[in-house]
Structure formats: structure tokens, C-alpha cells
N, C-alpha and C positions, 0 to 999 in steps of 0.2 A: 611785140607779134598781134595781141588779142587789140587795141589799138588802130594799129598798121591795115585790120581787117578793114572792123568800126569802119575808121576813115574811106577804105576802096570803095563802102557799104553804104552808105553815110546817105545818099538820094534816094537809093532805093527801098528802106530798109530791112533789107536782109541782116538776118544776125548768126553766128558760129552755130547755133546747135541749127539752125532753120535750116541752113547749106547742109546741115551733116547729114538731119532726117530729110532730104529731097537727096542729098548723093549716097546713101541708106536703100529708098525707094527705087531711083534711077534703076543702081541696079541690081534687084532686085524685085519688078514687078510685081502687085499679086500678095505682096509682105501681110503675112496682120501688121495690124500695131503696134501688141503685144511685144514680139519678133524686133522691131524696130526700137521698141527704149530698150531691151533685152540686148540687143547688140553695143548702144549708146549710151546704155547705163542711165537712163533717164525713166523714175521713178513714173508707174499709171497714171495718174492723176494732171502731174508736168504736159507726160505724153498725151494724153488726153486734150491738156490746152495748148500747147504743139501743132498736136493735128487739127482742130479746131478753126486756129491761127489757121492754117496750111489753104485747106478748106473753104476761109471765107474767101483767102486773096485768091481764090480763083486755080490757087497750083496742083491741086490736090483732089485728085475727086474719091469716095470712101464711101464702098460696099459691102456688105453685109458676104462677110465669107462663105468660099460654096460649101468648103469641106465642113464647119462650125458655122452653122448663123449668129450665135454668140458673139463670134471676133467678124474682126474688120479686116475688108484686104485695101491695101491703096495702091492708089499708079498714080502715075503726073498726069494732068491733065495736059496739052496741046502748050498750050499758059508754063504750066509749069516746068515742062520740059525746055524752050524756049530760055528762061528766065531760068535753069538751073545749067545752061550751056552757056551764055554766057555768061555765069560767076564763073563757069568753070573758067573761061578763056581771060576773064579779067582778074584772078588769083594765083593761073600761070602766066603773066603776065608781072604780079606785083611780086611773086618768089623770081625771075630772074633779074628784078631790078633790086632783090635783094641781095642774090646771088651771084652780080653782077664782077662783084671785088673779090672772088674767092675762085682760084683756079678748081679743072679736073678732081687733083688729088685734095688739094682742101675741101670740098665739093663734099666728095665721098667718105674725108675722115668726119668730116659733120653730119654725114650720115651713122655712119656707126658710132658718135657719140650720143645719137639724140637716142638708136637704138637698146641704149645701154638707161635712158633712161623708165627706172615703171613708169606705167600708167597707174593714175589718178582713176581709173576706175571704181564706182565703188564696188560690180559685182565680180571686181579680183582682191577685192579686203579678206576674205575667206582663201583667198589663197587657189582659189581654181582660174584658171587662164578664161577670153572672154570666146564669145564662140566663135567655133573654130570656121572661119574662109574655105571656101571650095579653091581649084584652083585659080577662075576666073575674077582677076581683081575685084572687090568691092560683093563679087555673092555669093551669097550667105546659102548652108546645105538644107 
């Protein structure tokens, strides 16, 4: 799957981790850099580098948070929104091609089986679940 993703976005330079960061920020405008890292299980130093890269590409805006000037508030720029929305469309089309051979029952069975796999999120290694999501998909509390 990772190879398919890389092939799908070879020309854009998009990587799974960058898409994940954009996805969390898109669903949670103004979220702090540290909360994005926590949600994705990314270490602070790695998160700084990823955010710097996305800011340099013009996809993210990073401002001091109103509630804590030591933290940064992240939002997608217009270019970031466009790139993210285009990536989502490409991924949906790609998933449709991947799943084309499965009927509805097989697709549901695949989802059920995948949901049984323990995530490899380092934040869960201590037995604690990941940060809870609010009822709106993708939004963090």
C-alpha cells in the first residue's frame, strides 16, 4: 500500500506522513503542533521538521497560539486546502481501483478484519488508547 501511495503521488512529492499531518489540520483548523504530533504518534523533533517543510511549501500557516504563545496554531493555506482536497480525490479514486474486485460483502469483511489489527502507534505502547475523536470524523476534542 505504501508503494502504491508513493507511486500515486510521485510527481507531487506528497508522502503519507505529510498527508496525515494535512488531514489532521484540515479537520482541526488552529490545532497546536504538539496535538497534531500526539494524534499521529510523531515525536516532537520530527513534527517540527514536518511542519517546517509544509510551511516552506506554502501549504501551512503557523502562528503563535492565542491561548499559549509558546505553542503554534496550524491552519492550511488556500494552496494547502487545494493540495489536500486534490490528494483526497486521488486517494478515493485509487481505493476504488484497489477494491474494484471486491463485492460489498468482501469490502465489509476487509474493513472488519483491518479493524482487528492493533495500531502501531507508539502512544499506544503503554496500553493507553489514542486521543479520543469527537463525533465529527477527524476532529479532535
